[in-house]
N, C-alpha and C positions, 0 to 999 in steps of 0.2 A: 482305535487304542494303541499306546506306543507302548513296545514288546524290547525284550533283554533276550540275546538268544543264548542259553549257556547249556554247556555241557551234559549231557544227558546218562545218568546212570544205565546199567546194566537190566537190574530189577527197579519198574517204579513201586514196588512195593518196600523198597529201600527208605524213600522218604518218609518222614517220622508224619504222616499227616493227619493224627489223631490230636500231635502236639500242635502243630499251623491252627488247626480248627478250633483249636481250645486257646488260641489267641499269641502262644510262642515265637516268639523271634517273628510275627509278622508287625511290619512297619507302613507305611505310609509316605512317600515322596510323591513331592509335585511338581507338573512341569507348568511355564506359564504360555497361554495365549493369548497374540497379541493381535493385537486392532493393524492392520496394516498401513491405513491411513495417517495416522498420529503415533503409531508410533510405541502406546502404552500398553501396559497389558491389561485386559479385558476380564478373563479368567486364568483358571488353573484348572488340569487335569488328575488329579490324584489316581499315582500310579503305586500299587505294590510293590515289596519287598521281602523275602524269606532270607531271613539271619541263619539257620539252622543248620543249616548246607549247604556253606560256603561252596562257592562257585556253578550253584542250580538257578536258573535264570527261571523270574517265573512262567511263563510258559509252560516250564518243564512241571514246574506243582499242579497248576492246574492242569494240565493234559493227565496225570497222574489219577488227581482226584476223579475225571470223568471215566477213566478207565475201572477206578475201583469203586463209581456209582455215587462221589459222593460232594460232586459239584457243586451243590445247591448249599452245601454247610459250607465248604470251604469261601464261597460267595459270599454266604450271609457275616463269614468273620471278617473278612476283606471287607467286604462294605462295609460295619459296622467302625470300623479304623477308620474307616477315609474320612465318614459321616462327623469322625470326630474331630476332624479338623475343621470345622464348620464357625467354632467359637472364635479363632480368632483369624479368618477370611478376612483378607483386605476389603476393605468399603469399594462400593460398585461392581464386584467381580464376582463371578458364582464360579462354579466348580461342578467337573463332572465327575463321572463315578461309573464304573464300569458293571457292567452284567451282564450276562444273558440272557436272552430274551426266555428260555424254555424254564430260569429259575425264577421269574418274576411273582410267578403265582405260588410259586415253593411256600409252606407253611415259616421256614425258620427265615428266609428274604423277605416276608412280605413282616413279617414281626418288626425285621429290622427298623424298615420304613415305615412302620405305624408307630413304629415307639419314636425318627426322631422328629414326627409330630408337622410340625409346618414345615415345607420342604422346597418355600422360594428361595431360591438361589442356585440350586442341585439342579444338574442335568442327568438324567438317566441315559450312559451313552451305550447302546443297546451293542454287543462283539456279534462277529461275526464269524464263528467257528462251528455256527448249522444252521441251516436255515429259519429264517424268520417267517412267521406263519400271521398273518398281518391279522385278518378274519379274529382269531383264537389271542391276538394279545388286544384288542381293542379295546373290553372290558376292562381288562388290566389297567393299562394306559389310561383309561377316561378318569379313573381314581386316584392316580398319581398326580395326575394334572389337578384334580380337585383339589391336590394339600398343596398343589404349588409348583410341580416341579414340571421341568420343561423336557424334553426326549430328542436323543441325537442317534444319529444312524454311524455306525465304522463301516469305513470300507466302501464307502459309494462311488460308484463304476468297477467295480470286483468283487468277486468273491459268490457271497448271495444278497448283496445288496441290491437287487434288478428293481426295474424304474415299477411297477406292479407294485413290489411289496412297500417302496416308500409312498407310493399315493394311499397303498392304505393304511399305515402307517400317522400318515403327512406330520412327519421328525419339523422340531422347530431347527435344528443343526443337521447337516448334511457333511461329513467330513472325510472328504476325500481319499481313494485310497491311497496309499504311500509311491506307488509304481506309478500312477500318473502323471506324480510332483517331482519322481528325482530327474532329472534331467529336463526339464519341461521348456527351460531356457533357450534348450538346443533341439528341440524337438514341437515341428510343427505341429504333428498332427496329435499329438499329446496336449500342446493348447489348445489344439480345437477343441475337444473334449472335455477341459477344465470347462471352457469358455462355455459350451453347451449346456455342462450340466449347472452352471453358473444360471443362467437362463432359466434352466429346468425350477432349480430350487425358487428364483423368484416369483414361478411362477404357484409355486406354494407355500409361500410368504417363509421362506427358511433360509435359515442364515450359512455359509461357506465354510471351512475349516478347514485349509490345506495344511496338513498335517507328515512330517517325516523332511522339512524345508534342513536343508544342510548343507547349504550355498550361500552368499547371497544375493547369485544371477537368477537362485532359485526364488528367494523371497521379494527380489522388485521383479519377474516374468509371472510372478501368478496375484502382484499388487495391479501388476497392470494390466491382466485379465480380467479386473475384476473384483479379485477373490480378496472379502473386506477380511478375515479373519489366520492367524498362520498359528501352528508351534511346529518345532521341530526345533536341534541344537542349534543351527545357526542364530535362535531365538534364544533362546535360556534351556538350559540341561535341568535335568529332572535334579532335584535337592531336597534335603529335610524344611528348611528353613522356607518362607516367603519372601526374607527380605534378599535372598542370596537371587532368586529370582523375579527380581519386581520392577528390574531395570535390564532388563534383555542387552545384551553386549556389543549386539550388531543389529542394524535398524533401519527401515526400507530410507531409500535416499528422500532428501527430504524434497519436498513437492510447492513450492513454493511461486510456480508458475502462475499467471493471471486465467489462463486458458483452464486450469487441472479442476477447478470445481465444476466447472460447466463439462466435463469432459463423462461421455459415457461408451463402454465397448460392443461396440454390433456385431454382430455373424461376421465370421471372416472365412477364408479356406485357401488352399492351396492355388497358388497364381496358374502350377500347371497345370490344373485340374478342373476348367470353368465349370465345367458338367456337375463337378461335385456340386459347383454353387447354388447351382438351378436347381440341382434336387432338395439341398438344405433349404432354399427358398421354396420351394414347392412344400416341403415338411414342415414349416413352421409359419407364423404371422408377422416374423420378420419382414421390416422393408427394401431392406437389399442386405448383402452380401459381399463383403470386403475382401478381391483376392491381394497375397502376400506371394513375393518371393522367395528363397531360400535366405534372402538376409532380414526377411521381414519386413520389406522397403512394399508400399500401398502400391500397384499397378493399375487398380483399376475398380470398379465395380458394376456387379449386376445385381439388376430391378428388376423387376416386373417387367419393365419395357424393353432394357435388353433379354431378358430372357425368351421372351417371344418369340424376337428377330434373331435370337441366338451373337449378337455383338456382347462387348466387356464397353461400360460409358468413364468416360472418364470425369475424376472428380477435382474439385479445389483442395490443393493440401498446402498447409500453414504450419510454421512452427510451434512448439508449443511454447516457445518464451514471446508470441508475439501477443501484441495484446489486444482486446475485445472491440476496439475503435479502429485499428489496421485491419483486424479481419472484416470489419463491419463494409470498410471504404473497399476492402479487394470482393466482396458476396457485390456491392452497389455494382462496381466497374464490371464485374460479369454478367451480372442480372439474374442472377440464381438461387432460388430458393431451398436449392436441396443441402443436405449435410455437408460441413469441412470437413476432412480429413486431417487429424494433425499428427505430425511428424514430430522426433527427437530432431539433434543436431547430426543426429548418424542416418539417418533420413526413416529411421522405424517407425513403424504404425505403433501409436500410445491411445489413440479414440478416437472419436468424432466429438465436431461439435452442432448442431440443428442451430436453424434459425432462430426459430421461435427463444429458445437460451439464452442465446445472443443479444438477443433486442429487448427479453425481459434480464439481463444483467446490467445492458444500458441503462437501459431506465434508472435501473435502482439506481447506479451508483457513477454513472457518469453524467459530470453537468456541462452542458453546452457551453462553448466558451464565447465569450462575448465579440461581435463582430466590430 
């Protein structure tokens, strides 16, 4: 959930909650969610704005409602306003709407969702202000999923969004906590955690959304880490109009390399701590871990054999601009079937290519030249 911080009034009761619950001064803006591979908008998050008291951010209104025991009532109003935007939602896009897990079963919230009817194209984003009790939510979520809705868990990797709770909920989307995304391009530890959450999401068949992206470098880094979807000011700011946010002003760098479609992102670990790589290997089904130095240059690989004898294996490195044919020739000379590590012009690791995928690509797209 994207939040705007506002000044806090001295008295929570000074906010006209009854008027807001009645819908006065309540409006919905939308922020794009972008496919980081194609650079296209694939969805939007609906965000509430309260205009009755200037300068007060949405968080404070929801906090005041919670303090007054009116959380579900206010959420029912904001949810209804958000769902009104569906009638002109751009084609092939989804709309995420925020709701507290504790409010989902409340009669007023349930009535709004029931009146909405077909919920296809709607993603219920479970916000993280209080613990999520997955077992209690299970029957409620089944009902809404039956109506076509999908489920997202907000702030994965922080707060109450523990892995056990995510396992119980089995969401369709995991939204990474913005603390993991901020400066991820300069922090190997954050990058490693983002990568691990991506692997976890793959196991439960969920999509990862990195929110809070504020710089082009952060966008490019999470894309390199295999995160498929992104959201943040670097891609588009919240706006009243779909048109104003349908074409992000900043997009990931185009990826026209012939190797790019073949890339996958293996698990990585800091080169200064190969023991950490061995622990990662032991705790997952990954076939190997790539060691990266402070500049994100690959220094070697720890696989099962190397983990047993305490060594680090060297790996073939190729440039992202190399052709599949050139890579195949180097593999033939080397006589190995191990994955190839791919680097950019600065020597930074961007992913790996398996021999199997390389051979399939060659068989599908490369004709042998006549001798």
